LUMZAMI-962010 format. One line per field, with one value per residue: residue number from 0; residue in three letters; x negated, y negated, z negated of N, C-alpha, C in turn. Coordinates in steps of 0.02 Angstrom, whole numbers, plus 50000, padded with zeros to 5 digits. Layout:
# LUMZAMI-962010
i = NUM / ...;
aa = ala / ...;
nxx = X / ...;
nyy = Y / ...;
nzz = Z / ...;
caxx = X / ...;
cayy = Y / ...;
cazz = Z / ...;
cxx = X / ...;
cyy = Y / ...;
czz = Z / ...;
***
This chain:
# LUMZAMI-962010
i = 0 / 1 / 2 / 3 / 4 / 5 / 6 / 7 / 8 / 9 / 10 / 11 / 12 / 13 / 14 / 15 / 16 / 17 / 18 / 19 / 20 / 21 / 22 / 23 / 24 / 25 / 26 / 27 / 28 / 29 / 30 / 31 / 32 / 33 / 34 / 35 / 36 / 37 / 38 / 39 / 40 / 41 / 42 / 43 / 44 / 45 / 46 / 47 / 48 / 49 / 50 / 51 / 52 / 53 / 54 / 55 / 56 / 57 / 58 / 59 / 60 / 61 / 62 / 63 / 64 / 65 / 66 / 67 / 68 / 69 / 70 / 71 / 72 / 73 / 74 / 75 / 76 / 77 / 78 / 79 / 80 / 81 / 82 / 83 / 84 / 85 / 86 / 87 / 88 / 89 / 90 / 91 / 92 / 93 / 94 / 95 / 96 / 97 / 98 / 99 / 100 / 101 / 102 / 103 / 104 / 105 / 106 / 107 / 108 / 109 / 110 / 111 / 112 / 113 / 114 / 115 / 116 / 117 / 118 / 119 / 120 / 121 / 122 / 123 / 124 / 125 / 126 / 127 / 128 / 129 / 130 / 131 / 132 / 133 / 134 / 135 / 136 / 137 / 138 / 139 / 140 / 141 / 142 / 143 / 144 / 145 / 146 / 147 / 148 / 149 / 150 / 151 / 152 / 153 / 154 / 155 / 156 / 157 / 158 / 159 / 160 / 161 / 162 / 163 / 164 / 165 / 166 / 167 / 168 / 169 / 170 / 171 / 172 / 173 / 174 / 175 / 176 / 177 / 178 / 179 / 180 / 181 / 182 / 183 / 184 / 185 / 186 / 187 / 188 / 189 / 190 / 191 / 192 / 193 / 194 / 195 / 196 / 197 / 198 / 199 / 200 / 201 / 202 / 203 / 204 / 205 / 206 / 207 / 208 / 209 / 210 / 211 / 212 / 213 / 214 / 215 / 216 / 217 / 218 / 219 / 220 / 221 / 222 / 223 / 224 / 225 / 226 / 227 / 228 / 229 / 230 / 231 / 232 / 233 / 234 / 235 / 236 / 237 / 238 / 239 / 240 / 241 / 242;
aa = met / ser / gly / leu / pro / val / val / phe / arg / leu / ser / gly / his / ser / leu / ala / tyr / gly / asp / his / arg / val / leu / asp / asn / ile / ser / leu / gln / ile / arg / arg / gly / glu / lys / val / ala / leu / leu / gly / pro / ser / gly / ala / gly / lys / thr / thr / leu / leu / his / ile / leu / his / asp / gln / gln / pro / glu / gln / val / ala / leu / gln / pro / gln / ser / gly / gly / leu / val / asp / met / leu / ser / val / tyr / gln / asn / val / phe / met / gly / gly / leu / ala / arg / val / gly / thr / leu / pro / ala / leu / trp / asn / leu / leu / arg / pro / leu / pro / ser / his / arg / lys / ala / ile / ala / ala / leu / val / glu / ser / leu / gly / leu / thr / asp / lys / leu / trp / gln / ser / val / asp / arg / leu / ser / gly / gly / gln / arg / gln / arg / val / ala / ile / gly / arg / ala / leu / tyr / arg / gln / gln / pro / val / phe / leu / gly / asp / glu / pro / val / ser / ala / leu / asp / pro / leu / gln / ala / gly / leu / leu / leu / glu / leu / leu / leu / glu / arg / his / glu / thr / ala / val / val / ser / leu / his / asp / arg / arg / leu / ala / leu / gln / his / phe / asp / arg / ile / ile / val / met / arg / asp / gly / arg / ile / ser / cys / asp / cys / ala / ala / ser / ala / leu / ser / glu / ala / ala / leu / asn / ala / trp / tyr / arg / gln / asp / glu / pro / leu / glu / ser / ala / arg / gln / pro / asp / ala / ala / asp / pro / trp / leu / met / ser / arg / pro;
nxx = 49294 / 49338 / 49404 / 49531 / 49712 / 49781 / 49859 / 49902 / 49899 / 49836 / 49818 / 49740 / 49833 / 49935 / 50015 / 50125 / 50200 / 50286 / 50172 / 50081 / 49965 / 49972 / 49919 / 49780 / 49733 / 49716 / 49642 / 49642 / 49620 / 49690 / 49658 / 49725 / 49703 / 49613 / 49559 / 49587 / 49533 / 49599 / 49543 / 49521 / 49538 / 49678 / 49816 / 49756 / 49817 / 49844 / 49960 / 50056 / 49998 / 50007 / 50146 / 50174 / 50107 / 50183 / 50305 / 50276 / 50274 / 50386 / 50456 / 50361 / 50299 / 50260 / 50294 / 50228 / 50272 / 50205 / 50283 / 50336 / 50468 / 50568 / 50727 / 50796 / 50903 / 50918 / 50866 / 50702 / 50700 / 50801 / 50747 / 50631 / 50691 / 50748 / 50648 / 50664 / 50780 / 50798 / 50795 / 50909 / 51084 / 51220 / 51332 / 51280 / 51178 / 51250 / 51319 / 51213 / 51184 / 51274 / 51266 / 51119 / 51045 / 51002 / 50884 / 50812 / 50799 / 50711 / 50595 / 50565 / 50549 / 50432 / 50342 / 50347 / 50297 / 50163 / 50124 / 50123 / 50241 / 50345 / 50423 / 50493 / 50585 / 50727 / 50746 / 50786 / 50703 / 50678 / 50636 / 50507 / 50325 / 50210 / 50110 / 50170 / 50281 / 50218 / 50171 / 50292 / 50333 / 50232 / 50264 / 50387 / 50343 / 50264 / 50364 / 50430 / 50362 / 50284 / 50166 / 50087 / 50024 / 50057 / 50001 / 50024 / 49925 / 49941 / 49896 / 49867 / 49905 / 49846 / 49712 / 49539 / 49501 / 49623 / 49679 / 49590 / 49613 / 49746 / 49739 / 49661 / 49756 / 49856 / 49784 / 49749 / 49873 / 49920 / 49894 / 49843 / 49796 / 49820 / 49771 / 49794 / 49686 / 49617 / 49509 / 49348 / 49256 / 49332 / 49374 / 49253 / 49222 / 49326 / 49372 / 49349 / 49333 / 49323 / 49411 / 49395 / 49485 / 49508 / 49583 / 49680 / 49611 / 49508 / 49362 / 49267 / 49241 / 49206 / 49120 / 49136 / 49023 / 48922 / 48914 / 48863 / 48905 / 48861 / 48845 / 48976 / 49037 / 48986 / 49068 / 49169 / 49242 / 49149 / 49215 / 49315 / 49400 / 49339 / 49429 / 49604 / 49722 / 49818 / 49844 / 49781 / 49868 / 49860 / 49763 / 49818 / 49921 / 49935 / 49820 / 49721 / 49741 / 49697 / 49581;
nyy = 50951 / 50980 / 51101 / 51082 / 51065 / 50989 / 50834 / 50731 / 50721 / 50671 / 50678 / 50616 / 50511 / 50387 / 50227 / 50113 / 49954 / 49899 / 49817 / 49807 / 49891 / 49967 / 50070 / 50168 / 50315 / 50385 / 50490 / 50585 / 50662 / 50677 / 50735 / 50821 / 50737 / 50642 / 50472 / 50339 / 50192 / 50075 / 49972 / 49819 / 49689 / 49572 / 49630 / 49744 / 49867 / 49931 / 49928 / 49990 / 50117 / 50162 / 50174 / 50275 / 50381 / 50389 / 50434 / 50565 / 50633 / 50593 / 50632 / 50653 / 50536 / 50378 / 50224 / 50064 / 49929 / 49791 / 49678 / 49701 / 49741 / 49713 / 49681 / 49530 / 49477 / 49563 / 49620 / 49635 / 49757 / 49829 / 49834 / 49910 / 50028 / 50073 / 50146 / 50271 / 50326 / 50444 / 50541 / 50528 / 50546 / 50487 / 50424 / 50402 / 50312 / 50203 / 50167 / 50128 / 50002 / 49922 / 49954 / 49990 / 50150 / 50241 / 50327 / 50294 / 50158 / 50150 / 50212 / 50130 / 50006 / 50031 / 50052 / 49929 / 49849 / 49892 / 49831 / 49701 / 49626 / 49616 / 49511 / 49476 / 49571 / 49572 / 49474 / 49401 / 49448 / 49350 / 49239 / 49253 / 49241 / 49264 / 49359 / 49420 / 49478 / 49573 / 49657 / 49707 / 49780 / 49875 / 49938 / 49995 / 50086 / 50171 / 50221 / 50302 / 50419 / 50511 / 50618 / 50554 / 50396 / 50261 / 50109 / 49945 / 49818 / 49801 / 49726 / 49597 / 49469 / 49446 / 49403 / 49458 / 49533 / 49566 / 49636 / 49744 / 49812 / 49853 / 49931 / 50035 / 50091 / 50133 / 50227 / 50318 / 50371 / 50433 / 50573 / 50573 / 50443 / 50311 / 50155 / 49996 / 49859 / 49693 / 49649 / 49692 / 49725 / 49779 / 49894 / 49965 / 49985 / 50060 / 50166 / 50326 / 50351 / 50262 / 50188 / 50096 / 49991 / 49924 / 49833 / 49932 / 50050 / 50173 / 50121 / 50149 / 50280 / 50344 / 50402 / 50303 / 50290 / 50292 / 50169 / 49998 / 49832 / 49740 / 49820 / 49859 / 49737 / 49715 / 49780 / 49697 / 49557 / 49406 / 49291 / 49329 / 49308 / 49347 / 49374 / 49397 / 49283 / 49238 / 49151 / 49194 / 49221 / 49100 / 49094 / 49222 / 49277 / 49416 / 49466 / 49409 / 49480 / 49606 / 49743;
nzz = 50045 / 50169 / 50175 / 50127 / 50144 / 50292 / 50293 / 50377 / 50554 / 50710 / 50885 / 51018 / 51027 / 51097 / 51114 / 51187 / 51219 / 51344 / 51445 / 51347 / 51254 / 51104 / 51024 / 51065 / 51122 / 50995 / 50881 / 50737 / 50575 / 50415 / 50260 / 50116 / 49964 / 50009 / 50005 / 50095 / 50173 / 50282 / 50401 / 50498 / 50624 / 50630 / 50723 / 50768 / 50766 / 50648 / 50565 / 50646 / 50657 / 50523 / 50509 / 50600 / 50540 / 50423 / 50476 / 50504 / 50382 / 50296 / 50181 / 50084 / 50057 / 49983 / 50037 / 50062 / 50142 / 50239 / 50222 / 50100 / 50076 / 49983 / 49899 / 49893 / 49817 / 49713 / 49549 / 49470 / 49400 / 49471 / 49601 / 49581 / 49535 / 49653 / 49712 / 49658 / 49709 / 49783 / 49688 / 49618 / 49609 / 49717 / 49649 / 49514 / 49552 / 49602 / 49486 / 49409 / 49459 / 49395 / 49259 / 49186 / 49189 / 49045 / 49036 / 49152 / 49134 / 49025 / 49077 / 49186 / 49125 / 49053 / 49159 / 49225 / 49125 / 49125 / 49240 / 49209 / 49208 / 49118 / 49064 / 49175 / 49207 / 49223 / 49314 / 49472 / 49622 / 49714 / 49649 / 49614 / 49623 / 49763 / 49728 / 49616 / 49676 / 49755 / 49656 / 49607 / 49719 / 49720 / 49600 / 49636 / 49734 / 49653 / 49572 / 49656 / 49654 / 49734 / 49822 / 49916 / 49963 / 50068 / 50114 / 50172 / 50175 / 50031 / 49921 / 49958 / 49918 / 49798 / 49685 / 49699 / 49581 / 49516 / 49623 / 49634 / 49513 / 49527 / 49642 / 49591 / 49504 / 49594 / 49672 / 49576 / 49540 / 49654 / 49756 / 49885 / 49996 / 50113 / 50155 / 50214 / 50224 / 50203 / 50133 / 50131 / 50034 / 49931 / 49997 / 50010 / 49876 / 49818 / 49896 / 49979 / 50111 / 50265 / 50394 / 50537 / 50644 / 50808 / 50935 / 50954 / 50947 / 50864 / 50798 / 50705 / 50592 / 50447 / 50299 / 50153 / 50076 / 50167 / 50222 / 50219 / 50160 / 50254 / 50367 / 50386 / 50413 / 50539 / 50626 / 50652 / 50738 / 50754 / 50718 / 50634 / 50481 / 50314 / 50212 / 50175 / 50251 / 50167 / 50014 / 49854 / 49697 / 49566 / 49410 / 49304 / 49170 / 49152 / 49214 / 49132 / 49018 / 49042 / 49011;
caxx = 49362 / 49357 / 49447 / 49597 / 49763 / 49788 / 49923 / 49919 / 49857 / 49851 / 49770 / 49747 / 49898 / 49937 / 50081 / 50125 / 50263 / 50276 / 50102 / 50037 / 49948 / 49963 / 49873 / 49747 / 49696 / 49699 / 49637 / 49617 / 49650 / 49683 / 49670 / 49750 / 49652 / 49572 / 49578 / 49563 / 49545 / 49609 / 49521 / 49520 / 49568 / 49750 / 49834 / 49716 / 49859 / 49845 / 50029 / 50087 / 49971 / 50035 / 50216 / 50173 / 50090 / 50242 / 50357 / 50256 / 50287 / 50424 / 50480 / 50305 / 50263 / 50282 / 50271 / 50234 / 50261 / 50172 / 50333 / 50356 / 50531 / 50610 / 50793 / 50788 / 50958 / 50916 / 50815 / 50641 / 50721 / 50838 / 50702 / 50589 / 50736 / 50759 / 50598 / 50685 / 50847 / 50801 / 50802 / 50972 / 51143 / 51251 / 51372 / 51236 / 51142 / 51297 / 51332 / 51153 / 51186 / 51316 / 51240 / 51059 / 51043 / 50953 / 50819 / 50777 / 50783 / 50652 / 50538 / 50549 / 50522 / 50361 / 50304 / 50344 / 50250 / 50095 / 50111 / 50123 / 50302 / 50398 / 50468 / 50529 / 50621 / 50796 / 50746 / 50789 / 50635 / 50669 / 50608 / 50439 / 50271 / 50190 / 50075 / 50218 / 50322 / 50179 / 50170 / 50357 / 50331 / 50189 / 50305 / 50436 / 50306 / 50245 / 50424 / 50451 / 50331 / 50266 / 50094 / 50051 / 50040 / 50037 / 50010 / 50004 / 49902 / 49982 / 49870 / 49839 / 49922 / 49814 / 49640 / 49503 / 49501 / 49690 / 49687 / 49552 / 49647 / 49807 / 49718 / 49642 / 49817 / 49888 / 49744 / 49752 / 49940 / 49936 / 49843 / 49816 / 49816 / 49793 / 49788 / 49768 / 49659 / 49573 / 49450 / 49303 / 49223 / 49379 / 49371 / 49191 / 49220 / 49380 / 49393 / 49295 / 49329 / 49343 / 49426 / 49400 / 49519 / 49504 / 49617 / 49718 / 49566 / 49465 / 49292 / 49224 / 49275 / 49152 / 49121 / 49119 / 48955 / 48874 / 48919 / 48850 / 48950 / 48835 / 48861 / 49048 / 49051 / 48964 / 49122 / 49219 / 49225 / 49114 / 49259 / 49367 / 49387 / 49327 / 49485 / 49671 / 49737 / 49861 / 49809 / 49798 / 49897 / 49814 / 49750 / 49880 / 49915 / 49925 / 49750 / 49681 / 49750 / 49669 / 49516;
cayy = 50928 / 51004 / 51159 / 51064 / 51059 / 50926 / 50800 / 50695 / 50739 / 50641 / 50700 / 50579 / 50477 / 50319 / 50196 / 50048 / 49918 / 49866 / 49818 / 49800 / 49955 / 49956 / 50122 / 50194 / 50378 / 50393 / 50558 / 50587 / 50706 / 50655 / 50794 / 50810 / 50713 / 50587 / 50402 / 50309 / 50121 / 50061 / 49903 / 49795 / 49623 / 49569 / 49653 / 49801 / 49926 / 49964 / 49936 / 50041 / 50182 / 50181 / 50195 / 50340 / 50430 / 50396 / 50473 / 50635 / 50663 / 50544 / 50658 / 50656 / 50471 / 50314 / 50175 / 49994 / 49891 / 49726 / 49630 / 49720 / 49777 / 49701 / 49650 / 49468 / 49463 / 49610 / 49607 / 49676 / 49824 / 49863 / 49848 / 49967 / 50086 / 50097 / 50196 / 50336 / 50344 / 50513 / 50586 / 50510 / 50554 / 50425 / 50392 / 50373 / 50255 / 50146 / 50148 / 50095 / 49932 / 49888 / 49967 / 50031 / 50216 / 50237 / 50359 / 50254 / 50093 / 50159 / 50227 / 50071 / 49955 / 50048 / 50041 / 49857 / 49822 / 49906 / 49785 / 49633 / 49591 / 49630 / 49454 / 49466 / 49633 / 49560 / 49416 / 49419 / 49443 / 49290 / 49187 / 49272 / 49221 / 49316 / 49412 / 49456 / 49519 / 49631 / 49703 / 49741 / 49830 / 49929 / 49975 / 50036 / 50143 / 50217 / 50254 / 50353 / 50480 / 50555 / 50632 / 50514 / 50325 / 50223 / 50038 / 49896 / 49759 / 49799 / 49681 / 49540 / 49406 / 49447 / 49390 / 49522 / 49571 / 49595 / 49685 / 49804 / 49848 / 49885 / 49985 / 50091 / 50122 / 50168 / 50285 / 50367 / 50401 / 50467 / 50621 / 50553 / 50374 / 50274 / 50087 / 49942 / 49804 / 49643 / 49640 / 49748 / 49744 / 49825 / 49958 / 50000 / 49999 / 50102 / 50219 / 50371 / 50353 / 50199 / 50188 / 50028 / 49988 / 49863 / 49839 / 49994 / 50108 / 50183 / 50106 / 50176 / 50326 / 50377 / 50398 / 50236 / 50292 / 50285 / 50101 / 49939 / 49778 / 49711 / 49866 / 49856 / 49673 / 49718 / 49808 / 49645 / 49497 / 49359 / 49237 / 49357 / 49291 / 49404 / 49387 / 49382 / 49212 / 49220 / 49128 / 49232 / 49185 / 49069 / 49135 / 49255 / 49305 / 49488 / 49477 / 49390 / 49529 / 49671 / 49756;
cazz = 50061 / 50235 / 50169 / 50102 / 50196 / 50329 / 50280 / 50438 / 50612 / 50775 / 50936 / 51080 / 51024 / 51123 / 51111 / 51221 / 51228 / 51408 / 51466 / 51289 / 51222 / 51033 / 51003 / 51124 / 51115 / 50925 / 50855 / 50668 / 50525 / 50346 / 50218 / 50048 / 49918 / 50036 / 49993 / 50157 / 50185 / 50353 / 50411 / 50566 / 50633 / 50641 / 50789 / 50788 / 50769 / 50583 / 50542 / 50688 / 50638 / 50459 / 50518 / 50633 / 50488 / 50380 / 50510 / 50503 / 50316 / 50257 / 50116 / 50038 / 50059 / 49956 / 50086 / 50045 / 50202 / 50230 / 50198 / 50032 / 50080 / 49923 / 49908 / 49855 / 49771 / 49658 / 49497 / 49471 / 49381 / 49525 / 49657 / 49562 / 49533 / 49721 / 49727 / 49633 / 49733 / 49806 / 49630 / 49584 / 49652 / 49741 / 49597 / 49463 / 49580 / 49603 / 49417 / 49385 / 49478 / 49346 / 49192 / 49195 / 49158 / 48991 / 49050 / 49203 / 49104 / 48983 / 49119 / 49227 / 49080 / 49039 / 49220 / 49236 / 49075 / 49148 / 49295 / 49183 / 49230 / 49069 / 49057 / 49238 / 49222 / 49245 / 49358 / 49543 / 49648 / 49755 / 49606 / 49596 / 49667 / 49809 / 49692 / 49575 / 49721 / 49774 / 49599 / 49606 / 49773 / 49695 / 49551 / 49673 / 49764 / 49599 / 49546 / 49705 / 49628 / 49789 / 49822 / 49966 / 49966 / 50127 / 50097 / 50224 / 50139 / 49970 / 49870 / 49994 / 49885 / 49732 / 49686 / 49704 / 49520 / 49510 / 49677 / 49617 / 49458 / 49553 / 49686 / 49548 / 49479 / 49650 / 49692 / 49521 / 49537 / 49716 / 49774 / 49950 / 50011 / 50171 / 50136 / 50256 / 50184 / 50235 / 50091 / 50143 / 49972 / 49897 / 50033 / 49993 / 49804 / 49792 / 49942 / 49998 / 50184 / 50295 / 50466 / 50565 / 50708 / 50849 / 51000 / 50957 / 50947 / 50806 / 50816 / 50653 / 50546 / 50412 / 50226 / 50127 / 50049 / 50222 / 50247 / 50178 / 50179 / 50315 / 50422 / 50397 / 50446 / 50608 / 50666 / 50661 / 50777 / 50710 / 50694 / 50591 / 50411 / 50270 / 50168 / 50202 / 50254 / 50111 / 49955 / 49795 / 49642 / 49518 / 49350 / 49284 / 49102 / 49157 / 49228 / 49075 / 48963 / 49060 / 48980;
cxx = 49386 / 49403 / 49517 / 49647 / 49764 / 49857 / 49947 / 49871 / 49882 / 49797 / 49784 / 49812 / 49892 / 50008 / 50077 / 50196 / 50255 / 50203 / 50054 / 50027 / 49931 / 49913 / 49845 / 49705 / 49670 / 49699 / 49608 / 49653 / 49638 / 49705 / 49694 / 49692 / 49609 / 49603 / 49546 / 49582 / 49548 / 49596 / 49524 / 49553 / 49644 / 49764 / 49796 / 49756 / 49867 / 49917 / 50065 / 50063 / 50000 / 50107 / 50220 / 50155 / 50150 / 50294 / 50339 / 50276 / 50329 / 50445 / 50424 / 50273 / 50300 / 50252 / 50281 / 50220 / 50231 / 50220 / 50353 / 50421 / 50576 / 50677 / 50797 / 50842 / 50958 / 50859 / 50753 / 50660 / 50753 / 50793 / 50656 / 50631 / 50747 / 50707 / 50618 / 50752 / 50852 / 50811 / 50869 / 51030 / 51174 / 51289 / 51328 / 51198 / 51187 / 51311 / 51272 / 51150 / 51225 / 51288 / 51180 / 51063 / 50987 / 50884 / 50778 / 50756 / 50718 / 50590 / 50517 / 50522 / 50449 / 50318 / 50295 / 50297 / 50178 / 50075 / 50112 / 50184 / 50360 / 50447 / 50507 / 50577 / 50690 / 50802 / 50749 / 50721 / 50624 / 50639 / 50536 / 50388 / 50253 / 50155 / 50121 / 50262 / 50283 / 50174 / 50236 / 50359 / 50287 / 50227 / 50356 / 50402 / 50287 / 50306 / 50452 / 50420 / 50319 / 50190 / 50054 / 50073 / 50013 / 50052 / 49983 / 49989 / 49941 / 49959 / 49843 / 49853 / 49890 / 49740 / 49604 / 49504 / 49569 / 49699 / 49651 / 49586 / 49709 / 49791 / 49697 / 49704 / 49851 / 49850 / 49744 / 49818 / 49959 / 49878 / 49806 / 49839 / 49782 / 49817 / 49754 / 49747 / 49624 / 49508 / 49404 / 49267 / 49267 / 49378 / 49310 / 49191 / 49269 / 49399 / 49334 / 49286 / 49355 / 49353 / 49433 / 49433 / 49508 / 49537 / 49651 / 49676 / 49530 / 49393 / 49243 / 49266 / 49220 / 49160 / 49101 / 49047 / 48902 / 48873 / 48896 / 48899 / 48927 / 48852 / 48935 / 49067 / 49034 / 49018 / 49175 / 49195 / 49196 / 49161 / 49316 / 49353 / 49379 / 49388 / 49550 / 49682 / 49783 / 49819 / 49829 / 49831 / 49843 / 49806 / 49816 / 49872 / 49904 / 49851 / 49707 / 49686 / 49720 / 49601 / 49460;
cyy = 50956 / 51065 / 51144 / 51056 / 50990 / 50897 / 50764 / 50716 / 50703 / 50663 / 50663 / 50539 / 50405 / 50293 / 50127 / 50020 / 49877 / 49873 / 49814 / 49867 / 49942 / 50006 / 50155 / 50256 / 50389 / 50467 / 50555 / 50641 / 50674 / 50713 / 50774 / 50790 / 50657 / 50519 / 50361 / 50235 / 50111 / 49987 / 49884 / 49727 / 49627 / 49589 / 49713 / 49865 / 49962 / 49978 / 49990 / 50111 / 50206 / 50206 / 50262 / 50395 / 50442 / 50442 / 50547 / 50670 / 50617 / 50567 / 50661 / 50587 / 50417 / 50261 / 50105 / 49953 / 49822 / 49674 / 49643 / 49759 / 49768 / 49671 / 49589 / 49457 / 49509 / 49594 / 49650 / 49748 / 49861 / 49879 / 49906 / 50031 / 50115 / 50148 / 50266 / 50359 / 50416 / 50562 / 50575 / 50519 / 50487 / 50389 / 50363 / 50311 / 50194 / 50121 / 50109 / 50021 / 49890 / 49894 / 50015 / 50096 / 50218 / 50267 / 50319 / 50186 / 50097 / 50169 / 50166 / 50015 / 49967 / 50035 / 49967 / 49823 / 49833 / 49860 / 49712 / 49593 / 49601 / 49573 / 49439 / 49524 / 49621 / 49499 / 49438 / 49405 / 49383 / 49232 / 49201 / 49245 / 49279 / 49374 / 49453 / 49502 / 49581 / 49681 / 49741 / 49796 / 49889 / 49971 / 50020 / 50097 / 50194 / 50255 / 50305 / 50421 / 50532 / 50565 / 50587 / 50442 / 50296 / 50150 / 49993 / 49830 / 49750 / 49750 / 49616 / 49473 / 49399 / 49431 / 49457 / 49564 / 49605 / 49650 / 49750 / 49845 / 49885 / 49940 / 50047 / 50128 / 50162 / 50231 / 50339 / 50405 / 50440 / 50512 / 50600 / 50482 / 50349 / 50202 / 50038 / 49884 / 49754 / 49637 / 49701 / 49771 / 49793 / 49894 / 49998 / 50023 / 50054 / 50161 / 50263 / 50377 / 50288 / 50210 / 50115 / 50032 / 49922 / 49878 / 49907 / 50057 / 50113 / 50172 / 50132 / 50221 / 50365 / 50368 / 50328 / 50234 / 50283 / 50214 / 50050 / 49885 / 49747 / 49755 / 49864 / 49792 / 49674 / 49745 / 49756 / 49591 / 49446 / 49306 / 49264 / 49341 / 49354 / 49423 / 49374 / 49307 / 49190 / 49199 / 49170 / 49189 / 49154 / 49114 / 49159 / 49285 / 49381 / 49503 / 49463 / 49441 / 49597 / 49681 / 49742;
czz = 50128 / 50232 / 50145 / 50159 / 50228 / 50315 / 50342 / 50494 / 50674 / 50823 / 51001 / 51084 / 51050 / 51119 / 51143 / 51221 / 51291 / 51430 / 51407 / 51255 / 51149 / 51004 / 51066 / 51107 / 51043 / 50906 / 50784 / 50629 / 50456 / 50302 / 50149 / 50003 / 49944 / 50018 / 50048 / 50161 / 50260 / 50364 / 50485 / 50571 / 50640 / 50713 / 50813 / 50794 / 50703 / 50559 / 50581 / 50669 / 50572 / 50467 / 50554 / 50584 / 50442 / 50412 / 50513 / 50437 / 50272 / 50187 / 50064 / 50025 / 50020 / 50001 / 50059 / 50107 / 50187 / 50202 / 50126 / 50031 / 50020 / 49943 / 49863 / 49802 / 49710 / 49610 / 49508 / 49453 / 49439 / 49584 / 49642 / 49562 / 49602 / 49743 / 49706 / 49658 / 49755 / 49749 / 49594 / 49633 / 49669 / 49686 / 49540 / 49489 / 49583 / 49533 / 49389 / 49403 / 49428 / 49276 / 49198 / 49156 / 49106 / 49007 / 49101 / 49175 / 49063 / 49026 / 49159 / 49184 / 49064 / 49100 / 49233 / 49186 / 49097 / 49206 / 49273 / 49200 / 49181 / 49064 / 49121 / 49253 / 49250 / 49290 / 49431 / 49575 / 49693 / 49715 / 49586 / 49646 / 49714 / 49775 / 49649 / 49617 / 49742 / 49717 / 49592 / 49660 / 49754 / 49644 / 49585 / 49704 / 49711 / 49574 / 49595 / 49688 / 49683 / 49790 / 49868 / 49962 / 50031 / 50113 / 50152 / 50190 / 50073 / 49917 / 49900 / 49960 / 49816 / 49739 / 49681 / 49640 / 49508 / 49562 / 49661 / 49563 / 49484 / 49603 / 49646 / 49523 / 49535 / 49669 / 49639 / 49522 / 49600 / 49737 / 49838 / 49964 / 50074 / 50162 / 50183 / 50212 / 50229 / 50198 / 50097 / 50080 / 49933 / 49931 / 50013 / 49920 / 49783 / 49836 / 49962 / 50073 / 50213 / 50370 / 50487 / 50633 / 50743 / 50915 / 51008 / 50957 / 50881 / 50827 / 50764 / 50607 / 50510 / 50336 / 50204 / 50102 / 50104 / 50250 / 50196 / 50200 / 50244 / 50375 / 50439 / 50433 / 50520 / 50654 / 50683 / 50709 / 50729 / 50682 / 50651 / 50518 / 50368 / 50229 / 50204 / 50202 / 50198 / 50051 / 49895 / 49742 / 49599 / 49458 / 49320 / 49214 / 49103 / 49168 / 49167 / 49018 / 48979 / 49027 / 49029;
***
């Protein structure tokens, strides 16, 4: 993989807001085809790093921010459609708000079905659970159809099995990915490289195959919880229908 083109590059990058240093002397390269898990305690600088990477290649990136970035008053269909705005002219996009374009309606319906949200297609996203909202945000990222995915805790509201299935889908559909996670088991199971951050610095950057869960835990403060503080959705019909 060392011969593949570099997608993102930082060399000695630091960032501070007043007296607070968010990133401290960050140097890294991420090459095409790498699937990188970004780990670390809350406040370690992961979100800031993801946004800096996004700003380097915005035209190639599907970004899923931690908040999801959904428009509550719009339907699931419309929120997913927003991922494809760059491929649609202004007038067709405005018309789509009133009457869904047939080709997009068919493609989005199929995508939403794969996410287990068919019965929510025309429902406004403010009526969805946290896990359902994250699936809509994943659908929007997939509909952007870009080679790179940057995700900031994209599956934090899902139970580990659901999260694993959706991570597999995201990694399969994107050539390169950098994903912030709290669940270290998911990082070890689904990614080929793991970067651990603490206090704005990279404290570990190595192949996932070189780490055990115990070794990975050693990079964290002892009082840091293993999982996200958010509670996953309860048993979900979509999950129960997966193979």
